[in-house]
A tleap script that builds the chain and sets N, CA, C and O, in Angstrom:
source leaprc.protein.ff14SB
mol = sequence {
  NMET GLU ARG ARG LEU LEU GLY LEU ALA GLU
  GLY ALA ARG ALA THR PHE GLU LEU ALA PRO
  GLY GLU ALA PHE GLY GLU ARG ASN PRO GLU
  LEU LEU GLN ARG VAL LYS LEU ALA LEU LEU
  ARG GLU LEU GLY ASP PRO ASP ALA THR TYR
  ALA VAL GLY ASP VAL VAL GLN PHE PRO THR
  PRO ASP GLY GLY GLY SER TYR ALA GLY VAL
  VAL ARG GLU VAL GLY PRO PRO ASP GLU GLY
  TRP LEU LEU PHE ASP PHE ASN HIE PRO LEU
  ALA GLY GLN PRO VAL ARG PHE GLU VAL GLN
  VAL ILE GLY VAL CLEU
}
set mol.1.N position { 5.443 -11.296 12.124 }
set mol.1.CA position { 6.857 -11.481 11.985 }
set mol.1.C position { 7.504 -11.690 13.355 }
set mol.1.O position { 8.457 -12.459 13.480 }
set mol.2.N position { 6.994 -11.012 14.375 }
set mol.2.CA position { 7.592 -11.115 15.700 }
set mol.2.C position { 7.609 -12.545 16.217 }
set mol.2.O position { 8.560 -12.955 16.882 }
set mol.3.N position { 6.553 -13.312 15.912 }
set mol.3.CA position { 6.518 -14.715 16.375 }
set mol.3.C position { 7.702 -15.501 15.853 }
set mol.3.O position { 8.217 -16.376 16.548 }
set mol.4.N position { 8.142 -15.206 14.643 }
set mol.4.CA position { 9.266 -15.927 14.053 }
set mol.4.C position { 10.585 -15.584 14.748 }
set mol.4.O position { 11.524 -16.380 14.739 }
set mol.5.N position { 10.646 -14.395 15.348 }
set mol.5.CA position { 11.879 -13.952 15.996 }
set mol.5.C position { 12.018 -14.456 17.428 }
set mol.5.O position { 13.127 -14.546 17.956 }
set mol.6.N position { 10.890 -14.783 18.055 }
set mol.6.CA position { 10.930 -15.252 19.446 }
set mol.6.C position { 11.780 -16.509 19.565 }
set mol.6.O position { 11.627 -17.454 18.792 }
set mol.7.N position { 12.672 -16.505 20.539 }
set mol.7.CA position { 13.506 -17.673 20.798 }
set mol.7.C position { 14.825 -17.684 20.044 }
set mol.7.O position { 15.674 -18.534 20.311 }
set mol.8.N position { 15.021 -16.753 19.102 }
set mol.8.CA position { 16.304 -16.712 18.397 }
set mol.8.C position { 17.351 -16.071 19.310 }
set mol.8.O position { 17.079 -15.069 19.972 }
set mol.9.N position { 18.518 -16.646 19.339 }
set mol.9.CA position { 19.599 -16.142 20.190 }
set mol.9.C position { 20.338 -14.992 19.501 }
set mol.9.O position { 20.289 -14.843 18.280 }
set mol.10.N position { 21.010 -14.199 20.300 }
set mol.10.CA position { 21.816 -13.106 19.757 }
set mol.10.C position { 22.837 -13.675 18.773 }
set mol.10.O position { 23.510 -14.664 19.065 }
set mol.11.N position { 22.944 -13.047 17.621 }
set mol.11.CA position { 23.859 -13.507 16.580 }
set mol.11.C position { 23.250 -14.511 15.615 }
set mol.11.O position { 23.844 -14.808 14.579 }
set mol.12.N position { 22.078 -15.038 15.938 }
set mol.12.CA position { 21.436 -16.033 15.066 }
set mol.12.C position { 21.025 -15.402 13.742 }
set mol.12.O position { 20.663 -14.228 13.676 }
set mol.13.N position { 21.090 -16.201 12.710 }
set mol.13.CA position { 20.602 -15.804 11.381 }
set mol.13.C position { 19.464 -16.746 11.025 }
set mol.13.O position { 19.505 -17.937 11.334 }
set mol.14.N position { 18.455 -16.198 10.375 }
set mol.14.CA position { 17.319 -17.033 9.982 }
set mol.14.C position { 16.678 -16.459 8.729 }
set mol.14.O position { 16.744 -15.258 8.467 }
set mol.15.N position { 16.062 -17.338 7.971 }
set mol.15.CA position { 15.278 -16.950 6.804 }
set mol.15.C position { 13.915 -17.590 6.971 }
set mol.15.O position { 13.812 -18.779 7.272 }
set mol.16.N position { 12.883 -16.810 6.779 }
set mol.16.CA position { 11.541 -17.375 6.876 }
set mol.16.C position { 10.603 -16.662 5.926 }
set mol.16.O position { 10.835 -15.517 5.538 }
set mol.17.N position { 9.545 -17.354 5.562 }
set mol.17.CA position { 8.535 -16.795 4.663 }
set mol.17.C position { 7.227 -16.654 5.393 }
set mol.17.O position { 6.822 -17.522 6.167 }
set mol.18.N position { 6.571 -15.539 5.131 }
set mol.18.CA position { 5.220 -15.330 5.627 }
set mol.18.C position { 4.276 -15.619 4.478 }
set mol.18.O position { 4.497 -15.176 3.351 }
set mol.19.N position { 3.242 -16.352 4.766 }
set mol.19.CA position { 2.267 -16.743 3.743 }
set mol.19.C position { 1.554 -15.518 3.190 }
set mol.19.O position { 1.520 -14.473 3.839 }
set mol.20.N position { 0.980 -15.640 1.990 }
set mol.20.CA position { 0.218 -14.517 1.444 }
set mol.20.C position { -0.815 -14.028 2.456 }
set mol.20.O position { -1.575 -14.817 3.018 }
set mol.21.N position { -0.829 -12.743 2.672 }
set mol.21.CA position { -1.785 -12.167 3.605 }
set mol.21.C position { -1.309 -12.100 5.035 }
set mol.21.O position { -1.865 -11.339 5.827 }
set mol.22.N position { -0.294 -12.873 5.396 }
set mol.22.CA position { 0.160 -12.911 6.788 }
set mol.22.C position { 0.933 -11.648 7.172 }
set mol.22.O position { 0.841 -11.200 8.314 }
set mol.23.N position { 1.678 -11.078 6.256 }
set mol.23.CA position { 2.504 -9.911 6.577 }
set mol.23.C position { 1.748 -8.599 6.395 }
set mol.23.O position { 1.747 -7.758 7.294 }
set mol.24.N position { 1.119 -8.417 5.265 }
set mol.24.CA position { 0.468 -7.149 4.953 }
set mol.24.C position { -1.030 -7.308 4.723 }
set mol.24.O position { -1.672 -6.425 4.154 }
set mol.25.N position { -1.578 -8.420 5.160 }
set mol.25.CA position { -3.008 -8.663 5.030 }
set mol.25.C position { -3.392 -9.151 3.644 }
set mol.25.O position { -2.605 -9.101 2.699 }
set mol.26.N position { -4.614 -9.619 3.555 }
set mol.26.CA position { -5.149 -10.043 2.255 }
set mol.26.C position { -5.556 -8.817 1.456 }
set mol.26.O position { -5.802 -7.754 2.026 }
set mol.27.N position { -5.628 -8.958 0.153 }
set mol.27.CA position { -6.137 -7.867 -0.685 }
set mol.27.C position { -7.625 -7.682 -0.384 }
set mol.27.O position { -8.364 -8.658 -0.249 }
set mol.28.N position { -8.046 -6.459 -0.283 }
set mol.28.CA position { -9.430 -6.135 0.019 }
set mol.28.C position { -10.047 -5.469 -1.203 }
set mol.28.O position { -9.670 -4.349 -1.547 }
set mol.29.N position { -10.999 -6.142 -1.873 }
set mol.29.CA position { -11.603 -5.555 -3.071 }
set mol.29.C position { -12.334 -4.240 -2.794 }
set mol.29.O position { -12.546 -3.447 -3.711 }
set mol.30.N position { -12.720 -4.003 -1.543 }
set mol.30.CA position { -13.398 -2.746 -1.210 }
set mol.30.C position { -12.436 -1.558 -1.227 }
set mol.30.O position { -12.871 -0.407 -1.197 }
set mol.31.N position { -11.125 -1.833 -1.274 }
set mol.31.CA position { -10.143 -0.762 -1.332 }
set mol.31.C position { -9.803 -0.358 -2.762 }
set mol.31.O position { -8.882 0.429 -2.987 }
set mol.32.N position { -10.544 -0.894 -3.726 }
set mol.32.CA position { -10.498 -0.412 -5.107 }
set mol.32.C position { -11.662 0.567 -5.237 }
set mol.32.O position { -12.825 0.178 -5.131 }
set mol.33.N position { -11.341 1.839 -5.468 }
set mol.33.CA position { -12.391 2.854 -5.471 }
set mol.33.C position { -12.193 3.839 -6.611 }
set mol.33.O position { -11.071 4.221 -6.943 }
set mol.34.N position { -13.308 4.237 -7.198 }
set mol.34.CA position { -13.281 5.271 -8.224 }
set mol.34.C position { -13.295 6.635 -7.550 }
set mol.34.O position { -14.025 6.872 -6.588 }
set mol.35.N position { -12.467 7.519 -8.085 }
set mol.35.CA position { -12.395 8.889 -7.579 }
set mol.35.C position { -12.585 9.823 -8.767 }
set mol.35.O position { -11.936 9.671 -9.802 }
set mol.36.N position { -13.478 10.783 -8.607 }
set mol.36.CA position { -13.743 11.752 -9.671 }
set mol.36.C position { -12.510 12.628 -9.900 }
set mol.36.O position { -11.874 13.087 -8.951 }
set mol.37.N position { -12.194 12.846 -11.145 }
set mol.37.CA position { -11.073 13.699 -11.511 }
set mol.37.C position { -11.291 15.119 -10.985 }
set mol.37.O position { -10.330 15.789 -10.609 }
set mol.38.N position { -12.527 15.578 -10.953 }
set mol.38.CA position { -12.831 16.916 -10.429 }
set mol.38.C position { -12.405 17.036 -8.964 }
set mol.38.O position { -11.913 18.085 -8.549 }
set mol.39.N position { -12.590 15.972 -8.180 }
set mol.39.CA position { -12.186 15.997 -6.775 }
set mol.39.C position { -10.666 16.064 -6.651 }
set mol.39.O position { -10.141 16.797 -5.812 }
set mol.40.N position { -9.958 15.301 -7.485 }
set mol.40.CA position { -8.494 15.335 -7.465 }
set mol.40.C position { -7.987 16.732 -7.802 }
set mol.40.O position { -7.032 17.216 -7.194 }
set mol.41.N position { -8.620 17.367 -8.756 }
set mol.41.CA position { -8.204 18.727 -9.137 }
set mol.41.C position { -8.510 19.727 -8.028 }
set mol.41.O position { -7.774 20.693 -7.826 }
set mol.42.N position { -9.599 19.484 -7.316 }
set mol.42.CA position { -9.967 20.364 -6.203 }
set mol.42.C position { -8.985 20.226 -5.039 }
set mol.42.O position { -8.609 21.221 -4.420 }
set mol.43.N position { -8.569 18.985 -4.742 }
set mol.43.CA position { -7.687 18.724 -3.606 }
set mol.43.C position { -6.211 18.952 -3.906 }
set mol.43.O position { -5.419 19.189 -2.994 }
set mol.44.N position { -5.845 18.883 -5.164 }
set mol.44.CA position { -4.426 18.960 -5.510 }
set mol.44.C position { -4.165 19.900 -6.655 }
set mol.44.O position { -4.773 20.966 -6.752 }
set mol.45.N position { -3.266 19.507 -7.515 }
set mol.45.CA position { -2.859 20.313 -8.668 }
set mol.45.C position { -3.932 20.216 -9.755 }
set mol.45.O position { -4.185 19.128 -10.273 }
set mol.46.N position { -4.562 21.333 -10.104 }
set mol.46.CA position { -5.626 21.284 -11.111 }
set mol.46.C position { -5.131 20.916 -12.510 }
set mol.46.O position { -5.927 20.538 -13.370 }
set mol.47.N position { -3.821 21.024 -12.740 }
set mol.47.CA position { -3.270 20.707 -14.058 }
set mol.47.C position { -2.595 19.340 -14.114 }
set mol.47.O position { -2.021 18.979 -15.141 }
set mol.48.N position { -2.654 18.580 -13.030 }
set mol.48.CA position { -1.988 17.274 -12.993 }
set mol.48.C position { -2.628 16.304 -13.974 }
set mol.48.O position { -3.834 16.346 -14.221 }
set mol.49.N position { -1.802 15.438 -14.523 }
set mol.49.CA position { -2.291 14.354 -15.364 }
set mol.49.C position { -1.971 13.049 -14.651 }
set mol.49.O position { -1.026 12.980 -13.866 }
set mol.50.N position { -2.752 12.027 -14.922 }
set mol.50.CA position { -2.610 10.755 -14.220 }
set mol.50.C position { -2.551 9.618 -15.230 }
set mol.50.O position { -3.208 9.649 -16.271 }
set mol.51.N position { -1.741 8.606 -14.892 }
set mol.51.CA position { -1.608 7.426 -15.747 }
set mol.51.C position { -1.621 6.183 -14.861 }
set mol.51.O position { -1.336 6.255 -13.665 }
set mol.52.N position { -1.953 5.058 -15.457 }
set mol.52.CA position { -1.942 3.789 -14.735 }
set mol.52.C position { -0.556 3.578 -14.130 }
set mol.52.O position { 0.461 3.729 -14.807 }
set mol.53.N position { -0.535 3.225 -12.838 }
set mol.53.CA position { 0.709 3.000 -12.128 }
set mol.53.C position { 1.155 4.179 -11.279 }
set mol.53.O position { 2.012 4.025 -10.409 }
set mol.54.N position { 0.585 5.353 -11.520 }
set mol.54.CA position { 0.939 6.519 -10.706 }
set mol.54.C position { 0.503 6.306 -9.262 }
set mol.54.O position { -0.549 5.723 -9.000 }
set mol.55.N position { 1.321 6.782 -8.331 }
set mol.55.CA position { 0.982 6.761 -6.908 }
set mol.55.C position { 0.583 8.187 -6.530 }
set mol.55.O position { 1.323 9.141 -6.767 }
set mol.56.N position { -0.606 8.307 -5.937 }
set mol.56.CA position { -1.148 9.621 -5.590 }
set mol.56.C position { -1.381 9.683 -4.086 }
set mol.56.O position { -1.951 8.765 -3.497 }
set mol.57.N position { -0.935 10.772 -3.475 }
set mol.57.CA position { -1.128 10.988 -2.041 }
set mol.57.C position { -2.466 11.688 -1.811 }
set mol.57.O position { -2.820 12.628 -2.523 }
set mol.58.N position { -3.201 11.216 -0.805 }
set mol.58.CA position { -4.477 11.805 -0.409 }
set mol.58.C position { -4.370 12.248 1.043 }
set mol.58.O position { -3.759 11.550 1.852 }
set mol.59.N position { -4.954 13.394 1.390 }
set mol.59.CA position { -4.938 13.806 2.799 }
set mol.59.C position { -5.932 12.980 3.608 }
set mol.59.O position { -6.975 12.572 3.098 }
set mol.60.N position { -5.600 12.740 4.866 }
set mol.60.CA position { -6.551 12.077 5.761 }
set mol.60.C position { -7.673 13.073 6.076 }
set mol.60.O position { -7.475 14.281 5.948 }
set mol.61.N position { -8.844 12.582 6.485 }
set mol.61.CA position { -9.964 13.498 6.765 }
set mol.61.C position { -9.629 14.598 7.769 }
set mol.61.O position { -10.158 15.706 7.671 }
set mol.62.N position { -8.746 14.300 8.744 }
set mol.62.CA position { -8.399 15.326 9.740 }
set mol.62.C position { -7.273 16.239 9.261 }
set mol.62.O position { -6.922 17.200 9.946 }
set mol.63.N position { -6.706 15.948 8.094 }
set mol.63.CA position { -5.648 16.770 7.543 }
set mol.63.C position { -4.294 16.570 8.195 }
set mol.63.O position { -3.329 17.242 7.830 }
set mol.64.N position { -4.204 15.655 9.156 }
set mol.64.CA position { -2.961 15.444 9.887 }
set mol.64.C position { -2.005 14.466 9.240 }
set mol.64.O position { -0.881 14.307 9.718 }
set mol.65.N position { -2.405 13.821 8.191 }
set mol.65.CA position { -1.542 12.833 7.556 }
set mol.65.C position { -1.951 12.619 6.118 }
set mol.65.O position { -2.691 13.412 5.536 }
set mol.66.N position { -1.456 11.532 5.557 }
set mol.66.CA position { -1.823 11.210 4.179 }
set mol.66.C position { -1.769 9.702 3.981 }
set mol.66.O position { -1.205 8.969 4.794 }
set mol.67.N position { -2.359 9.263 2.900 }
set mol.67.CA position { -2.298 7.865 2.499 }
set mol.67.C position { -2.204 7.846 0.987 }
set mol.67.O position { -2.522 8.836 0.328 }
set mol.68.N position { -1.770 6.728 0.437 }
set mol.68.CA position { -1.501 6.660 -0.993 }
set mol.68.C position { -2.404 5.656 -1.685 }
set mol.68.O position { -2.838 4.668 -1.093 }
set mol.69.N position { -2.674 5.932 -2.942 }
set mol.69.CA position { -3.412 5.016 -3.797 }
set mol.69.C position { -2.696 4.926 -5.137 }
set mol.69.O position { -2.074 5.888 -5.586 }
set mol.70.N position { -2.791 3.766 -5.767 }
set mol.70.CA position { -2.178 3.539 -7.070 }
set mol.70.C position { -3.274 3.579 -8.129 }
set mol.70.O position { -4.310 2.931 -7.981 }
set mol.71.N position { -3.046 4.336 -9.192 }
set mol.71.CA position { -4.004 4.399 -10.296 }
set mol.71.C position { -3.990 3.059 -11.019 }
set mol.71.O position { -2.951 2.646 -11.534 }
set mol.72.N position { -5.125 2.380 -11.061 }
set mol.72.CA position { -5.239 1.094 -11.758 }
set mol.72.C position { -5.956 1.223 -13.105 }
set mol.72.O position { -5.765 0.404 -14.004 }
set mol.73.N position { -6.778 2.257 -13.227 }
set mol.73.CA position { -7.533 2.436 -14.471 }
set mol.73.C position { -7.904 3.904 -14.610 }
set mol.73.O position { -8.217 4.572 -13.625 }
set mol.74.N position { -7.866 4.402 -15.851 }
set mol.74.CA position { -8.302 5.763 -16.143 }
set mol.74.C position { -9.593 5.640 -16.942 }
set mol.74.O position { -9.626 5.030 -18.011 }
set mol.75.N position { -10.653 6.230 -16.403 }
set mol.75.CA position { -11.948 6.144 -17.069 }
set mol.75.C position { -11.985 6.980 -18.335 }
set mol.75.O position { -11.070 7.759 -18.602 }
set mol.76.N position { -13.041 6.816 -19.112 }
set mol.76.CA position { -13.198 7.605 -20.338 }
set mol.76.C position { -13.219 9.108 -20.018 }
set mol.76.O position { -13.745 9.510 -18.981 }
set mol.77.N position { -12.654 9.932 -20.900 }
set mol.77.CA position { -12.600 11.374 -20.639 }
set mol.77.C position { -13.963 12.008 -20.344 }
set mol.77.O position { -14.053 12.934 -19.537 }
set mol.78.N position { -15.006 11.521 -20.983 }
set mol.78.CA position { -16.329 12.120 -20.761 }
set mol.78.C position { -16.910 11.744 -19.393 }
set mol.78.O position { -17.859 12.383 -18.936 }
set mol.79.N position { -16.351 10.707 -18.724 }
set mol.79.CA position { -16.827 10.311 -17.395 }
set mol.79.C position { -15.949 10.873 -16.280 }
set mol.79.O position { -16.433 11.081 -15.167 }
set mol.80.N position { -14.669 11.121 -16.554 }
set mol.80.CA position { -13.775 11.802 -15.620 }
set mol.80.C position { -13.551 11.131 -14.282 }
set mol.80.O position { -13.775 11.750 -13.242 }
set mol.81.N position { -13.115 9.886 -14.279 }
set mol.81.CA position { -12.792 9.203 -13.022 }
set mol.81.C position { -11.522 8.381 -13.177 }
set mol.81.O position { -11.091 8.070 -14.288 }
set mol.82.N position { -10.931 8.034 -12.032 }
set mol.82.CA position { -9.776 7.143 -11.969 }
set mol.82.C position { -10.102 6.043 -10.972 }
set mol.82.O position { -10.749 6.299 -9.956 }
set mol.83.N position { -9.660 4.817 -11.251 }
set mol.83.CA position { -9.821 3.718 -10.312 }
set mol.83.C position { -8.530 3.609 -9.516 }
set mol.83.O position { -7.457 3.397 -10.082 }
set mol.84.N position { -8.641 3.756 -8.185 }
set mol.84.CA position { -7.481 3.677 -7.300 }
set mol.84.C position { -7.506 2.391 -6.501 }
set mol.84.O position { -8.564 1.887 -6.127 }
set mol.85.N position { -6.307 1.867 -6.249 }
set mol.85.CA position { -6.121 0.712 -5.387 }
set mol.85.C position { -5.443 1.219 -4.119 }
set mol.85.O position { -4.300 1.675 -4.158 }
set mol.86.N position { -6.156 1.138 -2.989 }
set mol.86.CA position { -5.624 1.609 -1.717 }
set mol.86.C position { -5.064 0.460 -0.863 }
set mol.86.O position { -4.717 0.672 0.299 }
set mol.87.N position { -4.974 -0.746 -1.424 }
set mol.87.CA position { -4.329 -1.860 -0.734 }
set mol.87.C position { -2.826 -1.603 -0.657 }
set mol.87.O position { -2.262 -0.924 -1.516 }
set mol.88.N position { -2.176 -2.150 0.379 }
set mol.88.CA position { -0.717 -2.105 0.440 }
set mol.88.C position { -0.190 -2.874 -0.769 }
set mol.88.O position { -0.769 -3.898 -1.133 }
set mol.89.N position { 0.887 -2.414 -1.403 }
set mol.89.CA position { 1.403 -3.113 -2.593 }
set mol.89.C position { 1.746 -4.580 -2.360 }
set mol.89.O position { 1.712 -5.368 -3.305 }
set mol.90.N position { 2.076 -4.968 -1.124 }
set mol.90.CA position { 2.421 -6.367 -0.848 }
set mol.90.C position { 1.258 -7.162 -0.245 }
set mol.90.O position { 1.435 -8.318 0.139 }
set mol.91.N position { 0.083 -6.557 -0.160 }
set mol.91.CA position { -1.077 -7.278 0.372 }
set mol.91.C position { -1.348 -8.511 -0.486 }
set mol.91.O position { -1.360 -8.437 -1.714 }
set mol.92.N position { -1.562 -9.631 0.173 }
set mol.92.CA position { -1.867 -10.873 -0.526 }
set mol.92.C position { -0.661 -11.573 -1.134 }
set mol.92.O position { -0.816 -12.575 -1.832 }
set mol.93.N position { 0.540 -11.058 -0.880 }
set mol.93.CA position { 1.761 -11.641 -1.449 }
set mol.93.C position { 2.561 -12.352 -0.360 }
set mol.93.O position { 2.551 -11.917 0.791 }
set mol.94.N position { 3.249 -13.436 -0.704 }
set mol.94.CA position { 4.164 -14.033 0.272 }
set mol.94.C position { 5.363 -13.098 0.444 }
set mol.94.O position { 5.772 -12.422 -0.500 }
set mol.95.N position { 5.919 -13.067 1.652 }
set mol.95.CA position { 7.062 -12.201 1.932 }
set mol.95.C position { 8.152 -13.042 2.572 }
set mol.95.O position { 7.894 -13.805 3.504 }
set mol.96.N position { 9.362 -12.902 2.072 }
set mol.96.CA position { 10.515 -13.645 2.602 }
set mol.96.C position { 11.429 -12.666 3.335 }
set mol.96.O position { 11.787 -11.614 2.807 }
set mol.97.N position { 11.797 -13.034 4.560 }
set mol.97.CA position { 12.680 -12.215 5.386 }
set mol.97.C position { 13.956 -12.979 5.677 }
set mol.97.O position { 13.920 -14.183 5.932 }
set mol.98.N position { 15.077 -12.290 5.642 }
set mol.98.CA position { 16.350 -12.805 6.100 }
set mol.98.C position { 16.755 -11.894 7.250 }
set mol.98.O position { 16.839 -10.678 7.075 }
set mol.99.N position { 17.008 -12.468 8.425 }
set mol.99.CA position { 17.309 -11.661 9.605 }
set mol.99.C position { 18.577 -12.135 10.284 }
set mol.99.O position { 18.980 -13.294 10.174 }
set mol.100.N position { 19.192 -11.200 10.990 }
set mol.100.CA position { 20.284 -11.516 11.914 }
set mol.100.C position { 19.959 -10.769 13.192 }
set mol.100.O position { 19.741 -9.558 13.175 }
set mol.101.N position { 19.925 -11.491 14.294 }
set mol.101.CA position { 19.622 -10.907 15.586 }
set mol.101.C position { 20.908 -10.243 16.099 }
set mol.101.O position { 21.913 -10.914 16.333 }
set mol.102.N position { 20.861 -8.920 16.269 }
set mol.102.CA position { 22.054 -8.216 16.734 }
set mol.102.C position { 22.034 -7.977 18.240 }
set mol.102.O position { 23.047 -7.604 18.831 }
set mol.103.N position { 20.879 -8.194 18.851 }
set mol.103.CA position { 20.794 -8.046 20.303 }
set mol.103.C position { 19.432 -8.495 20.784 }
set mol.103.O position { 18.453 -8.473 20.038 }
set mol.104.N position { 19.386 -8.901 22.034 }
set mol.104.CA position { 18.131 -9.317 22.656 }
set mol.104.C position { 17.938 -8.470 23.893 }
set mol.104.O position { 18.816 -8.408 24.754 }
set mol.105.N position { 16.790 -7.815 23.987 }
set mol.105.CA position { 16.494 -6.953 25.152 }
set mol.105.C position { 15.832 -7.745 26.246 }
set mol.105.O position { 15.510 -7.194 27.299 }
savepdb mol mol.pdb
quit
């Protein structure tokens, strides 16, 4: 996005589109991952229920932060897993920006 802003004068208005993948990257099929329901219960609320479209926060390995995944599929009850999509929601999508330059440093 910064490349599009270079050269714009203070007060300028512009609209531009970033191609699919240019703003938030391409969709990565490796970021679709199954997670065992037992692990979710161990890490979080043991009584939580999950449905397609739910956004679930996961702790980072060092415990200093978190990241989110969207439930894309709920496996059969006897298998106990959920399919999560850890891609950014706008990955692989075109993005349109409307900007006004309020100052140039």
